[in-house]
CHARMM-style PDB file with segment names, atoms N, HN, CA, C and O in Angstrom:
ATOM      1  N   MET     1    -144.443  79.079 108.991  1.00  0.00      PROA
ATOM      2  CA  MET     1    -143.959  78.002 108.170  1.00  0.00      PROA
ATOM      3  C   MET     1    -142.470  78.219 107.922  1.00  0.00      PROA
ATOM      4  O   MET     1    -142.037  79.339 107.650  1.00  0.00      PROA
ATOM      5  N   ALA     2    -141.707  77.168 108.014  1.00  0.00      PROA
ATOM      6  HN  ALA     2    -142.059  76.259 108.235  1.00  0.00      PROA
ATOM      7  CA  ALA     2    -140.264  77.253 107.826  1.00  0.00      PROA
ATOM      8  C   ALA     2    -139.918  77.343 106.344  1.00  0.00      PROA
ATOM      9  O   ALA     2    -140.621  76.798 105.493  1.00  0.00      PROA
ATOM     10  N   GLU     3    -138.844  78.028 106.058  1.00  0.00      PROA
ATOM     11  HN  GLU     3    -138.273  78.472 106.750  1.00  0.00      PROA
ATOM     12  CA  GLU     3    -138.376  78.140 104.671  1.00  0.00      PROA
ATOM     13  C   GLU     3    -137.806  76.810 104.226  1.00  0.00      PROA
ATOM     14  O   GLU     3    -137.120  76.139 104.997  1.00  0.00      PROA
ATOM     15  N   ARG     4    -138.081  76.423 102.995  1.00  0.00      PROA
ATOM     16  HN  ARG     4    -138.639  76.968 102.369  1.00  0.00      PROA
ATOM     17  CA  ARG     4    -137.534  75.183 102.451  1.00  0.00      PROA
ATOM     18  C   ARG     4    -136.195  75.465 101.797  1.00  0.00      PROA
ATOM     19  O   ARG     4    -136.020  76.486 101.131  1.00  0.00      PROA
ATOM     20  N   HSD     5    -135.257  74.560 101.989  1.00  0.00      PROA
ATOM     21  HN  HSD     5    -135.399  73.731 102.530  1.00  0.00      PROA
ATOM     22  CA  HSD     5    -133.935  74.695 101.393  1.00  0.00      PROA
ATOM     23  C   HSD     5    -133.996  74.257  99.933  1.00  0.00      PROA
ATOM     24  O   HSD     5    -134.487  73.170  99.630  1.00  0.00      PROA
ATOM     25  N   ASP     6    -133.504  75.091  99.038  1.00  0.00      PROA
ATOM     26  HN  ASP     6    -133.106  75.975  99.285  1.00  0.00      PROA
ATOM     27  CA  ASP     6    -133.475  74.764  97.612  1.00  0.00      PROA
ATOM     28  C   ASP     6    -132.080  74.252  97.274  1.00  0.00      PROA
ATOM     29  O   ASP     6    -131.129  75.033  97.285  1.00  0.00      PROA
ATOM     30  N   PRO     7    -131.929  72.946  96.969  1.00  0.00      PROA
ATOM     31  CA  PRO     7    -130.598  72.412  96.685  1.00  0.00      PROA
ATOM     32  C   PRO     7    -130.021  72.914  95.364  1.00  0.00      PROA
ATOM     33  O   PRO     7    -128.826  72.759  95.113  1.00  0.00      PROA
ATOM     34  N   HSD     8    -130.853  73.511  94.523  1.00  0.00      PROA
ATOM     35  HN  HSD     8    -131.824  73.638  94.727  1.00  0.00      PROA
ATOM     36  CA  HSD     8    -130.379  74.015  93.232  1.00  0.00      PROA
ATOM     37  C   HSD     8    -130.397  75.539  93.163  1.00  0.00      PROA
ATOM     38  O   HSD     8    -130.497  76.110  92.077  1.00  0.00      PROA
ATOM     39  N   ALA     9    -130.302  76.184  94.287  1.00  0.00      PROA
ATOM     40  HN  ALA     9    -130.220  75.720  95.169  1.00  0.00      PROA
ATOM     41  CA  ALA     9    -130.399  77.643  94.314  1.00  0.00      PROA
ATOM     42  C   ALA     9    -129.282  78.306  93.519  1.00  0.00      PROA
ATOM     43  O   ALA     9    -129.510  79.349  92.906  1.00  0.00      PROA
ATOM     44  N   GLY    10    -128.099  77.742  93.512  1.00  0.00      PROA
ATOM     45  HN  GLY    10    -127.913  76.895  94.010  1.00  0.00      PROA
ATOM     46  CA  GLY    10    -126.982  78.334  92.781  1.00  0.00      PROA
ATOM     47  C   GLY    10    -127.094  78.185  91.281  1.00  0.00      PROA
ATOM     48  O   GLY    10    -126.358  78.842  90.544  1.00  0.00      PROA
ATOM     49  N   GLU    11    -127.991  77.343  90.810  1.00  0.00      PROA
ATOM     50  HN  GLU    11    -128.589  76.809  91.408  1.00  0.00      PROA
ATOM     51  CA  GLU    11    -128.130  77.125  89.374  1.00  0.00      PROA
ATOM     52  C   GLU    11    -128.935  78.213  88.689  1.00  0.00      PROA
ATOM     53  O   GLU    11    -128.963  78.266  87.459  1.00  0.00      PROA
ATOM     54  N   ALA    12    -129.582  79.071  89.437  1.00  0.00      PROA
ATOM     55  HN  ALA    12    -129.558  79.028  90.435  1.00  0.00      PROA
ATOM     56  CA  ALA    12    -130.397  80.119  88.844  1.00  0.00      PROA
ATOM     57  C   ALA    12    -129.555  81.082  88.016  1.00  0.00      PROA
ATOM     58  O   ALA    12    -130.079  81.758  87.131  1.00  0.00      PROA
ATOM     59  N   ALA    13    -128.269  81.151  88.292  1.00  0.00      PROA
ATOM     60  HN  ALA    13    -127.843  80.602  89.011  1.00  0.00      PROA
ATOM     61  CA  ALA    13    -127.403  82.073  87.570  1.00  0.00      PROA
ATOM     62  C   ALA    13    -127.106  81.613  86.146  1.00  0.00      PROA
ATOM     63  O   ALA    13    -126.689  82.425  85.321  1.00  0.00      PROA
ATOM     64  N   VAL    14    -127.311  80.328  85.835  1.00  0.00      PROA
ATOM     65  HN  VAL    14    -127.650  79.668  86.506  1.00  0.00      PROA
ATOM     66  CA  VAL    14    -126.997  79.836  84.495  1.00  0.00      PROA
ATOM     67  C   VAL    14    -128.163  79.994  83.541  1.00  0.00      PROA
ATOM     68  O   VAL    14    -128.015  79.723  82.349  1.00  0.00      PROA
ATOM     69  N   GLY    15    -129.312  80.420  84.022  1.00  0.00      PROA
ATOM     70  HN  GLY    15    -129.433  80.639  84.990  1.00  0.00      PROA
ATOM     71  CA  GLY    15    -130.476  80.610  83.159  1.00  0.00      PROA
ATOM     72  C   GLY    15    -131.583  79.645  83.511  1.00  0.00      PROA
ATOM     73  O   GLY    15    -131.388  78.714  84.292  1.00  0.00      PROA
ATOM     74  N   PRO    16    -132.739  79.872  82.936  1.00  0.00      PROA
ATOM     75  CA  PRO    16    -133.878  79.020  83.274  1.00  0.00      PROA
ATOM     76  C   PRO    16    -133.746  77.632  82.658  1.00  0.00      PROA
ATOM     77  O   PRO    16    -133.160  77.465  81.588  1.00  0.00      PROA
ATOM     78  N   HSD    17    -134.296  76.647  83.348  1.00  0.00      PROA
ATOM     79  HN  HSD    17    -134.772  76.783  84.217  1.00  0.00      PROA
ATOM     80  CA  HSD    17    -134.315  75.291  82.795  1.00  0.00      PROA
ATOM     81  C   HSD    17    -135.243  75.268  81.593  1.00  0.00      PROA
ATOM     82  O   HSD    17    -136.300  75.899  81.606  1.00  0.00      PROA
ATOM     83  N   GLY    18    -134.858  74.559  80.581  1.00  0.00      PROA
ATOM     84  HN  GLY    18    -134.000  74.047  80.571  1.00  0.00      PROA
ATOM     85  CA  GLY    18    -135.659  74.468  79.377  1.00  0.00      PROA
ATOM     86  C   GLY    18    -135.309  75.499  78.327  1.00  0.00      PROA
ATOM     87  O   GLY    18    -135.878  75.488  77.236  1.00  0.00      PROA
ATOM     88  N   ALA    19    -134.386  76.385  78.636  1.00  0.00      PROA
ATOM     89  HN  ALA    19    -133.923  76.393  79.523  1.00  0.00      PROA
ATOM     90  CA  ALA    19    -133.962  77.367  77.646  1.00  0.00      PROA
ATOM     91  C   ALA    19    -133.190  76.656  76.537  1.00  0.00      PROA
ATOM     92  O   ALA    19    -132.593  75.609  76.787  1.00  0.00      PROA
ATOM     93  N   PRO    20    -133.185  77.197  75.322  1.00  0.00      PROA
ATOM     94  CA  PRO    20    -132.488  76.520  74.219  1.00  0.00      PROA
ATOM     95  C   PRO    20    -131.006  76.269  74.485  1.00  0.00      PROA
ATOM     96  O   PRO    20    -130.451  75.299  73.969  1.00  0.00      PROA
ATOM     97  N   ASP    21    -130.357  77.112  75.271  1.00  0.00      PROA
ATOM     98  HN  ASP    21    -130.808  77.900  75.690  1.00  0.00      PROA
ATOM     99  CA  ASP    21    -128.933  76.929  75.543  1.00  0.00      PROA
ATOM    100  C   ASP    21    -128.676  76.128  76.820  1.00  0.00      PROA
ATOM    101  O   ASP    21    -127.526  75.998  77.239  1.00  0.00      PROA
ATOM    102  N   ASP    22    -129.723  75.591  77.445  1.00  0.00      PROA
ATOM    103  HN  ASP    22    -130.658  75.696  77.105  1.00  0.00      PROA
ATOM    104  CA  ASP    22    -129.569  74.800  78.661  1.00  0.00      PROA
ATOM    105  C   ASP    22    -129.461  73.328  78.275  1.00  0.00      PROA
ATOM    106  O   ASP    22    -130.464  72.682  77.973  1.00  0.00      PROA
ATOM    107  N   HSD    23    -128.248  72.811  78.286  1.00  0.00      PROA
ATOM    108  HN  HSD    23    -127.433  73.337  78.531  1.00  0.00      PROA
ATOM    109  CA  HSD    23    -128.027  71.424  77.898  1.00  0.00      PROA
ATOM    110  C   HSD    23    -127.766  70.521  79.088  1.00  0.00      PROA
ATOM    111  O   HSD    23    -127.527  69.328  78.898  1.00  0.00      PROA
ATOM    112  N   GLY    24    -127.802  71.033  80.288  1.00  0.00      PROA
ATOM    113  HN  GLY    24    -127.996  72.002  80.442  1.00  0.00      PROA
ATOM    114  CA  GLY    24    -127.690  70.202  81.470  1.00  0.00      PROA
ATOM    115  C   GLY    24    -126.278  69.828  81.863  1.00  0.00      PROA
ATOM    116  O   GLY    24    -126.013  69.613  83.046  1.00  0.00      PROA
ATOM    117  N   ASP    25    -125.368  69.744  80.920  1.00  0.00      PROA
ATOM    118  HN  ASP    25    -125.583  69.918  79.959  1.00  0.00      PROA
ATOM    119  CA  ASP    25    -124.022  69.287  81.250  1.00  0.00      PROA
ATOM    120  C   ASP    25    -123.176  70.372  81.898  1.00  0.00      PROA
ATOM    121  O   ASP    25    -122.092  70.076  82.401  1.00  0.00      PROA
ATOM    122  N   THR    26    -123.632  71.610  81.903  1.00  0.00      PROA
ATOM    123  HN  THR    26    -124.513  71.851  81.495  1.00  0.00      PROA
ATOM    124  CA  THR    26    -122.833  72.695  82.457  1.00  0.00      PROA
ATOM    125  C   THR    26    -123.021  72.871  83.954  1.00  0.00      PROA
ATOM    126  O   THR    26    -122.219  73.556  84.589  1.00  0.00      PROA
ATOM    127  N   HSD    27    -124.053  72.277  84.537  1.00  0.00      PROA
ATOM    128  HN  HSD    27    -124.705  71.721  84.021  1.00  0.00      PROA
ATOM    129  CA  HSD    27    -124.251  72.504  85.958  1.00  0.00      PROA
ATOM    130  C   HSD    27    -124.535  71.230  86.736  1.00  0.00      PROA
ATOM    131  O   HSD    27    -125.309  71.245  87.693  1.00  0.00      PROA
ATOM    132  N   GLY    28    -123.917  70.133  86.335  1.00  0.00      PROA
ATOM    133  HN  GLY    28    -123.287  70.121  85.558  1.00  0.00      PROA
ATOM    134  CA  GLY    28    -123.862  68.978  87.201  1.00  0.00      PROA
ATOM    135  C   GLY    28    -124.885  67.887  86.997  1.00  0.00      PROA
ATOM    136  O   GLY    28    -124.754  66.821  87.599  1.00  0.00      PROA
ATOM    137  N   HSD    29    -125.889  68.098  86.185  1.00  0.00      PROA
ATOM    138  HN  HSD    29    -125.995  68.963  85.696  1.00  0.00      PROA
ATOM    139  CA  HSD    29    -126.815  67.006  85.928  1.00  0.00      PROA
ATOM    140  C   HSD    29    -127.390  67.132  84.526  1.00  0.00      PROA
ATOM    141  O   HSD    29    -127.366  68.201  83.917  1.00  0.00      PROA
ATOM    142  N   ASP    30    -127.898  66.034  84.040  1.00  0.00      PROA
ATOM    143  HN  ASP    30    -127.917  65.165  84.535  1.00  0.00      PROA
ATOM    144  CA  ASP    30    -128.415  65.964  82.688  1.00  0.00      PROA
ATOM    145  C   ASP    30    -129.923  66.188  82.730  1.00  0.00      PROA
ATOM    146  O   ASP    30    -130.646  65.429  83.375  1.00  0.00      PROA
ATOM    147  N   ASP    31    -130.401  67.229  82.044  1.00  0.00      PROA
ATOM    148  HN  ASP    31    -129.814  67.846  81.520  1.00  0.00      PROA
ATOM    149  CA  ASP    31    -131.829  67.544  82.048  1.00  0.00      PROA
ATOM    150  C   ASP    31    -132.635  66.653  81.118  1.00  0.00      PROA
ATOM    151  O   ASP    31    -133.855  66.569  81.260  1.00  0.00      PROA
ATOM    152  N   HSD    32    -131.996  65.995  80.183  1.00  0.00      PROA
ATOM    153  HN  HSD    32    -131.005  66.063  80.067  1.00  0.00      PROA
ATOM    154  CA  HSD    32    -132.738  65.338  79.113  1.00  0.00      PROA
ATOM    155  C   HSD    32    -132.896  63.834  79.306  1.00  0.00      PROA
ATOM    156  O   HSD    32    -133.968  63.301  79.020  1.00  0.00      PROA
ATOM    157  N   ALA    33    -131.904  63.155  79.764  1.00  0.00      PROA
ATOM    158  HN  ALA    33    -131.033  63.588  79.996  1.00  0.00      PROA
ATOM    159  CA  ALA    33    -131.992  61.706  79.919  1.00  0.00      PROA
ATOM    160  C   ALA    33    -130.843  61.229  80.796  1.00  0.00      PROA
ATOM    161  O   ALA    33    -129.918  61.976  81.116  1.00  0.00      PROA
ATOM    162  N   HSD    34    -130.935  59.982  81.165  1.00  0.00      PROA
ATOM    163  HN  HSD    34    -131.686  59.375  80.905  1.00  0.00      PROA
ATOM    164  CA  HSD    34    -129.874  59.353  81.935  1.00  0.00      PROA
ATOM    165  C   HSD    34    -129.432  58.133  81.146  1.00  0.00      PROA
ATOM    166  O   HSD    34    -129.850  57.014  81.443  1.00  0.00      PROA
ATOM    167  N   GLY    35    -128.599  58.338  80.156  1.00  0.00      PROA
ATOM    168  HN  GLY    35    -128.260  59.247  79.915  1.00  0.00      PROA
ATOM    169  CA  GLY    35    -128.225  57.300  79.223  1.00  0.00      PROA
ATOM    170  C   GLY    35    -127.417  56.165  79.807  1.00  0.00      PROA
ATOM    171  O   GLY    35    -127.385  55.082  79.222  1.00  0.00      PROA
ATOM    172  N   ASP    36    -126.767  56.368  80.931  1.00  0.00      PROA
ATOM    173  HN  ASP    36    -126.793  57.247  81.406  1.00  0.00      PROA
ATOM    174  CA  ASP    36    -125.925  55.312  81.483  1.00  0.00      PROA
ATOM    175  C   ASP    36    -126.707  54.331  82.359  1.00  0.00      PROA
ATOM    176  O   ASP    36    -126.130  53.353  82.834  1.00  0.00      PROA
ATOM    177  N   GLU    37    -128.007  54.565  82.586  1.00  0.00      PROA
ATOM    178  HN  GLU    37    -128.476  55.359  82.200  1.00  0.00      PROA
ATOM    179  CA  GLU    37    -128.798  53.651  83.395  1.00  0.00      PROA
ATOM    180  C   GLU    37    -129.315  52.515  82.523  1.00  0.00      PROA
ATOM    181  O   GLU    37    -129.745  52.739  81.392  1.00  0.00      PROA
ATOM    182  N   THR    38    -129.273  51.295  83.051  1.00  0.00      PROA
ATOM    183  HN  THR    38    -128.923  51.113  83.970  1.00  0.00      PROA
ATOM    184  CA  THR    38    -129.762  50.155  82.302  1.00  0.00      PROA
ATOM    185  C   THR    38    -131.194  49.844  82.707  1.00  0.00      PROA
ATOM    186  O   THR    38    -131.625  50.172  83.812  1.00  0.00      PROA
ATOM    187  N   LEU    39    -131.928  49.206  81.797  1.00  0.00      PROA
ATOM    188  HN  LEU    39    -131.579  48.940  80.899  1.00  0.00      PROA
ATOM    189  CA  LEU    39    -133.281  48.801  82.094  1.00  0.00      PROA
ATOM    190  C   LEU    39    -133.269  47.511  82.892  1.00  0.00      PROA
ATOM    191  O   LEU    39    -132.323  46.728  82.813  1.00  0.00      PROA
ATOM    192  N   GLY    40    -134.296  47.301  83.640  1.00  0.00      PROA
ATOM    193  HN  GLY    40    -135.065  47.937  83.705  1.00  0.00      PROA
ATOM    194  CA  GLY    40    -134.408  46.089  84.429  1.00  0.00      PROA
ATOM    195  C   GLY    40    -134.826  44.910  83.566  1.00  0.00      PROA
ATOM    196  O   GLY    40    -135.004  45.054  82.356  1.00  0.00      PROA
ATOM    197  N   PRO    41    -134.981  43.751  84.178  1.00  0.00      PROA
ATOM    198  CA  PRO    41    -135.372  42.560  83.421  1.00  0.00      PROA
ATOM    199  C   PRO    41    -136.816  42.676  82.934  1.00  0.00      PROA
ATOM    200  O   PRO    41    -137.637  43.359  83.547  1.00  0.00      PROA
ATOM    201  N   VAL    42    -137.111  42.002  81.829  1.00  0.00      PROA
ATOM    202  HN  VAL    42    -136.444  41.447  81.331  1.00  0.00      PROA
ATOM    203  CA  VAL    42    -138.460  41.992  81.272  1.00  0.00      PROA
ATOM    204  C   VAL    42    -139.316  41.015  82.086  1.00  0.00      PROA
ATOM    205  O   VAL    42    -138.914  39.874  82.315  1.00  0.00      PROA
ATOM    206  N   ASN    43    -140.468  41.456  82.510  1.00  0.00      PROA
ATOM    207  HN  ASN    43    -140.795  42.383  82.324  1.00  0.00      PROA
ATOM    208  CA  ASN    43    -141.387  40.609  83.255  1.00  0.00      PROA
ATOM    209  C   ASN    43    -142.229  39.832  82.245  1.00  0.00      PROA
ATOM    210  O   ASN    43    -143.260  40.318  81.778  1.00  0.00      PROA
ATOM    211  N   VAL    44    -141.779  38.617  81.911  1.00  0.00      PROA
ATOM    212  HN  VAL    44    -140.942  38.222  82.291  1.00  0.00      PROA
ATOM    213  CA  VAL    44    -142.410  37.808  80.870  1.00  0.00      PROA
ATOM    214  C   VAL    44    -143.838  37.442  81.261  1.00  0.00      PROA
ATOM    215  O   VAL    44    -144.726  37.454  80.408  1.00  0.00      PROA
ATOM    216  N   LEU    45    -144.079  37.121  82.518  1.00  0.00      PROA
ATOM    217  HN  LEU    45    -143.359  37.112  83.211  1.00  0.00      PROA
ATOM    218  CA  LEU    45    -145.416  36.746  82.967  1.00  0.00      PROA
ATOM    219  C   LEU    45    -146.400  37.909  82.785  1.00  0.00      PROA
ATOM    220  O   LEU    45    -147.533  37.701  82.352  1.00  0.00      PROA
ATOM    221  N   ALA    46    -145.975  39.113  83.110  1.00  0.00      PROA
ATOM    222  HN  ALA    46    -145.054  39.283  83.462  1.00  0.00      PROA
ATOM    223  CA  ALA    46    -146.851  40.275  82.959  1.00  0.00      PROA
ATOM    224  C   ALA    46    -147.151  40.550  81.486  1.00  0.00      PROA
ATOM    225  O   ALA    46    -148.289  40.858  81.134  1.00  0.00      PROA
ATOM    226  N   TRP    47    -146.137  40.441  80.621  1.00  0.00      PROA
ATOM    227  HN  TRP    47    -145.212  40.190  80.906  1.00  0.00      PROA
ATOM    228  CA  TRP    47    -146.359  40.656  79.191  1.00  0.00      PROA
ATOM    229  C   TRP    47    -147.266  39.573  78.619  1.00  0.00      PROA
ATOM    230  O   TRP    47    -148.119  39.867  77.781  1.00  0.00      PROA
ATOM    231  N   ALA    48    -147.101  38.341  79.050  1.00  0.00      PROA
ATOM    232  HN  ALA    48    -146.408  38.102  79.730  1.00  0.00      PROA
ATOM    233  CA  ALA    48    -147.959  37.250  78.581  1.00  0.00      PROA
ATOM    234  C   ALA    48    -149.404  37.482  79.026  1.00  0.00      PROA
ATOM    235  O   ALA    48    -150.332  37.240  78.254  1.00  0.00      PROA
ATOM    236  N   ALA    49    -149.599  37.939  80.240  1.00  0.00      PROA
ATOM    237  HN  ALA    49    -148.845  38.136  80.866  1.00  0.00      PROA
ATOM    238  CA  ALA    49    -150.946  38.227  80.728  1.00  0.00      PROA
ATOM    239  C   ALA    49    -151.574  39.375  79.938  1.00  0.00      PROA
ATOM    240  O   ALA    49    -152.764  39.334  79.625  1.00  0.00      PROA
ATOM    241  N   ALA    50    -150.795  40.379  79.620  1.00  0.00      PROA
ATOM    242  HN  ALA    50    -149.828  40.412  79.874  1.00  0.00      PROA
ATOM    243  CA  ALA    50    -151.316  41.512  78.836  1.00  0.00      PROA
ATOM    244  C   ALA    50    -151.721  41.068  77.436  1.00  0.00      PROA
ATOM    245  O   ALA    50    -152.799  41.417  76.955  1.00  0.00      PROA
ATOM    246  N   ILE    51    -150.860  40.301  76.790  1.00  0.00      PROA
ATOM    247  HN  ILE    51    -149.984  40.017  77.181  1.00  0.00      PROA
ATOM    248  CA  ILE    51    -151.166  39.824  75.431  1.00  0.00      PROA
ATOM    249  C   ILE    51    -152.366  38.879  75.459  1.00  0.00      PROA
ATOM    250  O   ILE    51    -153.222  38.935  74.576  1.00  0.00      PROA
ATOM    251  N   GLY    52    -152.431  38.018  76.463  1.00  0.00      PROA
ATOM    252  HN  GLY    52    -151.736  37.972  77.181  1.00  0.00      PROA
ATOM    253  CA  GLY    52    -153.583  37.128  76.612  1.00  0.00      PROA
ATOM    254  C   GLY    52    -154.875  37.897  76.852  1.00  0.00      PROA
ATOM    255  O   GLY    52    -155.922  37.537  76.313  1.00  0.00      PROA
ATOM    256  N   GLY    53    -154.808  38.941  77.648  1.00  0.00      PROA
ATOM    257  HN  GLY    53    -153.957  39.233  78.086  1.00  0.00      PROA
ATOM    258  CA  GLY    53    -155.986  39.769  77.906  1.00  0.00      PROA
ATOM    259  C   GLY    53    -156.469  40.476  76.658  1.00  0.00      PROA
ATOM    260  O   GLY    53    -157.673  40.585  76.426  1.00  0.00      PROA
ATOM    261  N   ILE    54    -155.537  40.955  75.857  1.00  0.00      PROA
ATOM    262  HN  ILE    54    -154.559  40.867  76.046  1.00  0.00      PROA
ATOM    263  CA  ILE    54    -155.905  41.604  74.595  1.00  0.00      PROA
ATOM    264  C   ILE    54    -156.549  40.593  73.658  1.00  0.00      PROA
ATOM    265  O   ILE    54    -157.550  40.896  73.008  1.00  0.00      PROA
ATOM    266  N   ALA    55    -155.981  39.392  73.585  1.00  0.00      PROA
ATOM    267  HN  ALA    55    -155.168  39.146  74.113  1.00  0.00      PROA
ATOM    268  CA  ALA    55    -156.543  38.344  72.725  1.00  0.00      PROA
ATOM    269  C   ALA    55    -157.954  37.973  73.166  1.00  0.00      PROA
ATOM    270  O   ALA    55    -158.849  37.833  72.332  1.00  0.00      PROA
ATOM    271  N   LEU    56    -158.159  37.814  74.470  1.00  0.00      PROA
ATOM    272  HN  LEU    56    -157.432  37.928  75.148  1.00  0.00      PROA
ATOM    273  CA  LEU    56    -159.495  37.493  74.966  1.00  0.00      PROA
ATOM    274  C   LEU    56    -160.477  38.633  74.702  1.00  0.00      PROA
ATOM    275  O   LEU    56    -161.642  38.395  74.382  1.00  0.00      PROA
ATOM    276  N   GLY    57    -160.008  39.855  74.837  1.00  0.00      PROA
ATOM    277  HN  GLY    57    -159.062  40.048  75.097  1.00  0.00      PROA
ATOM    278  CA  GLY    57    -160.864  41.009  74.540  1.00  0.00      PROA
ATOM    279  C   GLY    57    -161.277  41.042  73.078  1.00  0.00      PROA
ATOM    280  O   GLY    57    -162.417  41.382  72.761  1.00  0.00      PROA
ATOM    281  N   LEU    58    -160.349  40.690  72.177  1.00  0.00      PROA
ATOM    282  HN  LEU    58    -159.423  40.414  72.435  1.00  0.00      PROA
ATOM    283  CA  LEU    58    -160.681  40.642  70.756  1.00  0.00      PROA
ATOM    284  C   LEU    58    -161.692  39.538  70.461  1.00  0.00      PROA
ATOM    285  O   LEU    58    -162.576  39.713  69.623  1.00  0.00      PROA
ATOM    286  N   ILE    59    -161.567  38.412  71.139  1.00  0.00      PROA
ATOM    287  HN  ILE    59    -160.848  38.270  71.819  1.00  0.00      PROA
ATOM    288  CA  ILE    59    -162.533  37.320  70.955  1.00  0.00      PROA
ATOM    289  C   ILE    59    -163.923  37.769  71.393  1.00  0.00      PROA
ATOM    290  O   ILE    59    -164.904  37.494  70.702  1.00  0.00      PROA
ATOM    291  N   VAL    60    -164.020  38.449  72.523  1.00  0.00      PROA
ATOM    292  HN  VAL    60    -163.223  38.672  73.084  1.00  0.00      PROA
ATOM    293  CA  VAL    60    -165.301  38.948  73.008  1.00  0.00      PROA
ATOM    294  C   VAL    60    -165.861  39.981  72.025  1.00  0.00      PROA
ATOM    295  O   VAL    60    -167.057  39.974  71.733  1.00  0.00      PROA
ATOM    296  N   MET    61    -165.010  40.857  71.521  1.00  0.00      PROA
ATOM    297  HN  MET    61    -164.039  40.863  71.758  1.00  0.00      PROA
ATOM    298  CA  MET    61    -165.456  41.863  70.554  1.00  0.00      PROA
ATOM    299  C   MET    61    -166.003  41.187  69.292  1.00  0.00      PROA
ATOM    300  O   MET    61    -167.043  41.591  68.771  1.00  0.00      PROA
ATOM    301  N   LEU    62    -165.316  40.179  68.813  1.00  0.00      PROA
ATOM    302  HN  LEU    62    -164.471  39.851  69.236  1.00  0.00      PROA
ATOM    303  CA  LEU    62    -165.793  39.463  67.622  1.00  0.00      PROA
ATOM    304  C   LEU    62    -167.115  38.757  67.898  1.00  0.00      PROA
ATOM    305  O   LEU    62    -167.973  38.684  67.018  1.00  0.00      PROA
ATOM    306  N   ALA    63    -167.287  38.239  69.104  1.00  0.00      PROA
ATOM    307  HN  ALA    63    -166.590  38.298  69.819  1.00  0.00      PROA
ATOM    308  CA  ALA    63    -168.557  37.604  69.468  1.00  0.00      PROA
ATOM    309  C   ALA    63    -169.690  38.624  69.468  1.00  0.00      PROA
ATOM    310  O   ALA    63    -170.788  38.325  68.999  1.00  0.00      PROA
ATOM    311  N   PHE    64    -169.439  39.826  69.987  1.00  0.00      PROA
ATOM    312  HN  PHE    64    -168.547  40.069  70.368  1.00  0.00      PROA
ATOM    313  CA  PHE    64    -170.463  40.869  69.961  1.00  0.00      PROA
ATOM    314  C   PHE    64    -170.799  41.294  68.532  1.00  0.00      PROA
ATOM    315  O   PHE    64    -171.966  41.506  68.203  1.00  0.00      PROA
ATOM    316  N   ILE    65    -169.782  41.418  67.690  1.00  0.00      PROA
ATOM    317  HN  ILE    65    -168.834  41.246  67.958  1.00  0.00      PROA
ATOM    318  CA  ILE    65    -170.012  41.786  66.291  1.00  0.00      PROA
ATOM    319  C   ILE    65    -170.832  40.704  65.587  1.00  0.00      PROA
ATOM    320  O   ILE    65    -171.758  41.008  64.835  1.00  0.00      PROA
ATOM    321  N   GLN    66    -170.489  39.463  65.832  1.00  0.00      PROA
ATOM    322  HN  GLN    66    -169.737  39.217  66.442  1.00  0.00      PROA
ATOM    323  CA  GLN    66    -171.220  38.361  65.205  1.00  0.00      PROA
ATOM    324  C   GLN    66    -172.665  38.291  65.707  1.00  0.00      PROA
ATOM    325  O   GLN    66    -173.577  37.987  64.937  1.00  0.00      PROA
ATOM    326  N   ALA    67    -172.869  38.569  66.983  1.00  0.00      PROA
ATOM    327  HN  ALA    67    -172.128  38.816  67.608  1.00  0.00      PROA
ATOM    328  CA  ALA    67    -174.227  38.543  67.540  1.00  0.00      PROA
ATOM    329  C   ALA    67    -175.075  39.701  67.034  1.00  0.00      PROA
ATOM    330  O   ALA    67    -176.297  39.585  66.937  1.00  0.00      PROA
ATOM    331  N   ALA    68    -174.429  40.816  66.713  1.00  0.00      PROA
ATOM    332  HN  ALA    68    -173.436  40.910  66.792  1.00  0.00      PROA
ATOM    333  CA  ALA    68    -175.167  41.997  66.267  1.00  0.00      PROA
ATOM    334  C   ALA    68    -175.552  41.916  64.790  1.00  0.00      PROA
ATOM    335  O   ALA    68    -176.424  42.660  64.341  1.00  0.00      PROA
ATOM    336  N   THR    69    -174.931  41.047  64.050  1.00  0.00      PROA
ATOM    337  HN  THR    69    -174.222  40.443  64.415  1.00  0.00      PROA
ATOM    338  CA  THR    69    -175.240  40.973  62.608  1.00  0.00      PROA
ATOM    339  C   THR    69    -176.184  39.840  62.286  1.00  0.00      PROA
ATOM    340  OT1 THR    69    -176.539  39.644  61.124  1.00  0.00      PROA
TER     341      THR     69
END
């Protein structure tokens, strides 16, 4: 089996990832978040379908509760 190239091999000298003093800004990338990236557009149709599905599920649940009493 061939050896895999580790693109972050030189970063081992700064300490383990996740250490309290590892803030990501000292070795070229941010470990915690990517604040400069923007979110994409909201999919209104998908959110409407989800909310509609929840509403229909609640109606079915209420029908079962009413039938059981």
